[in-house]
N, C-alpha and C positions, 0 to 999 in steps of 0.2 A: 032696729034692724040688726039681725044676727050676722056675725062675721066669723068665718072659719079661720082660726089662728093655729090650727094643728100643724106641726112640722111635717105631717104626712098628707097634707091637703092635696098635693099633686101626685100622690101615689097612684090613684086610679088612672090618671092620664098616662103616667109613665108605664104602668102595667099594660095598658092598651097598646102603647107604642112598641113595647118590647114584644108583646104577643103577636102583633101584625107585622113586625119587622124581623128581628133575629130569630125568635122562636119559630115563626111560620117558615122561614127559610130552612132552618135546621130540620124541622119536621118534614118538609118537602124532600130534602136531600136524603133523609133516613128512609122515607117511603120509596123513593126511586131506587136507592141502593138495595133495599130489601127485595123489590121486584126484580131487579137485575140479577141478584144472587139466586133468587128462586128460579128464574129462567135458565141460568147456567146449570143449576143443580138438576133441573129436569132434562137438559140436553147433554151436558158434559159433566157428570158427577165425578169423573176421574180427575179433572183438573181443579176441583174446588177444594180449598183448604177448610179447616174447621172454623167455627164461629169466633173462637178466641183470637186467632191470628187475623181474621177479617176485621174484627172490631178494633184491635190495637193498631193494625196497619192503617185503617181508615182514619183513626184519631191522630196518628202521627202525621198524616198528610194534611189534614184539614185544620190542625190546632191553631196555627198562627193566623190564618185567614179568618177562622171563626172568631177568634178573640177580637180582631180588628173590626169585624162586622158587628159584634156584640157591644163593644165599648167605644169604637171610633166615631168621629164626626158628630158627637153630641155636644159636649162642653165646648170644644174648639169652634164649631160653627156658631153656637149661641153667642160666645164672647166676641168673636171677630165680626159677626153680622149685627150685633146689638139686640138679638132676640131676648136676651136676659132682661131687658128693660120691661118687657111685658110680664115675664114670670115674677120678677121681684118687685112689681108694683104693689103686691101684697107682701108684707114683711115675711121673709124667709131667709135663712142663712144659705148663701150660695154653696158653701162647701158641703152642707148637708144635702141640698137639692141634687148636686151632681154625684155625691157619694151614693145616694139612694138609687139613682139611675144606673150607676156603675155596678152596684150590687145586684140589681135586677138583671143587668146584662150577664153577670156572672152566673146567676141561676139558670138563665136560658142556655148559656154555654155548657153548664154541667148537665143539661138535659140531653146533650149529644150522646154520651155513652149509654144513658138510660134508653133512649129511643133506638139506638143501634142494637142494644142487647135484646130489647123486646122484638125487634124486627128479625134478628137472627134466630131467636127462640121460635118464632112462628115458622121460619123457613126450614130449620133443622129439626123441628118437633121436639125440642128439648126445653129444659127450664132456663130462664134468663141467666146469662153469665155476666156478673158484674162485681168483681172483687173490690173491696174497700180501698185497697192500695191504688187501683187504677183510677178511681174517682178522686182520691186524694192528690195524686200526682197531676191529674188534669186540672184540679183547682189551683195547684201551684203554677201551672202554665198561665192561667188567667191572672193570677196575682202578679207574675213577672211582666208579661206583655201588656196586660191591662193597665198596670201602674205606669208604664212608659207612656201609654196613650193619654192617660189623665194628666200626667206631668206635662207632656207636650201641648196639651189643650190650653194651658195657661198662656201660651205664646203664639200658637199657630192654628189656623183653621183645619189644615190637613194633618191632624194629630196622628191619624192612622198611618199616614205615609212615613212620618218620622219613626214610629214604632217598627214599621216594616223594614226600613233601612237599617235601624239599629240591630234588629234581630238578624238580618241578612249579613251585616258586617261581622257581628260576633260569631255567627256560624262559620263563615268563611275563614275568619282569622283563627278560630279554635281548630278547625280542620287542618289548616295550613301548618299550625304549630304541631299538631299531632302527627302529621306526615313527616315533618323534619325530625321529630323525636324518634319515630319509628325507624327512620333511616340512619339514626345515630349522629345526626348533624347538629351543630350548635345553632340555637335560635337567638336571633337578635333580642337583646334585653328590652329594647323599646317595645317590640311586639309582645313580649311576655307581660310587660307592665300594662300595656293597653288591654290585653286579654283579661288581666286581673281586675282592671277598672270597669270594664263593660259588664252589664248584667249577665249573670251565669245562666243564660237560657238553656244551655246544653244539659244542665242538671235537672231541669224541670221538663220531663218528657213522659208520655204515657208508658206506664209499666205496671205489671201486676204486683210488684214489690214496692211498698211505700218507701219513698226517700227517707233516709234516717241519718243520724249522726251529724257530723260537721257539714255535710252537703245540705241537709235539711235546714240547719241553722243559717247557713250562708244564703239559701234561697229566701227563707222567711225574713231575714234581716235586710237583705237587699230589696226584695219586693215590698216589704212593709215600710222600709225607709222611703222608697220612692212614692208610695201611696201617701204617707204622712206629709212629705214635702209638697206633693201636689195639693193636698187639702189645706196646708198652711198658706200656700200661694193664693188659693181661692179665697181664703179667709182674709188675708191682709193685702194682697196686691189688687189695686183698682182694676175693675173690669172695663173693657173697652178703652175709651179715651180718658176715663177718670172716675165718674161717680158710680155708685152701686144703686142705680135707680130702682 
């Protein structure tokens, strides 16, 4: 009796889940947006901006929600509800299983700018506009927010909600500090320390210029550190109430 012991034995199933889940949603949204822009361009071309601003503006709006949909509710739900017992009845390393699914979610997430670029190219009759810096920064968004999701999945079923609250708190706190600095007022050191400790989501945002220098190192170190910590917990922390069945 043959037995599939490949570490990628669940890859076809995960590919199907991502295809009919996150990717299908992203494709639908891109098609709907393309049709809406096309209709506006036919009726009110005077109020339409160019494809570049439409793509970057859309990505800025949907980025956090898209990451939560691509990476959230997978590992957290499995662990809390005990679904992992069926998956791991065949020997496979939990950290690899969920990393594989996390990476597939990232691929689906990175298809958003590709789909938008193709759609806008059809509408405006131009070549697709997709700078490498834009895709690179979008990948950094997934690294930051998606790593928070995977880290929270070790403890809670609603990992996506934790990630949303953390990103919301950091955005509000960073904006509050920026407002005080603009007004020339002193900022409470506790708030500055908290802002420094929270993930630097504000640095990872869609832009045509690739993040570089200390900011890039900061995002990679923080996002990569959270990802490694999440995988270590999946490797060493007991799933569910104890065993890794």
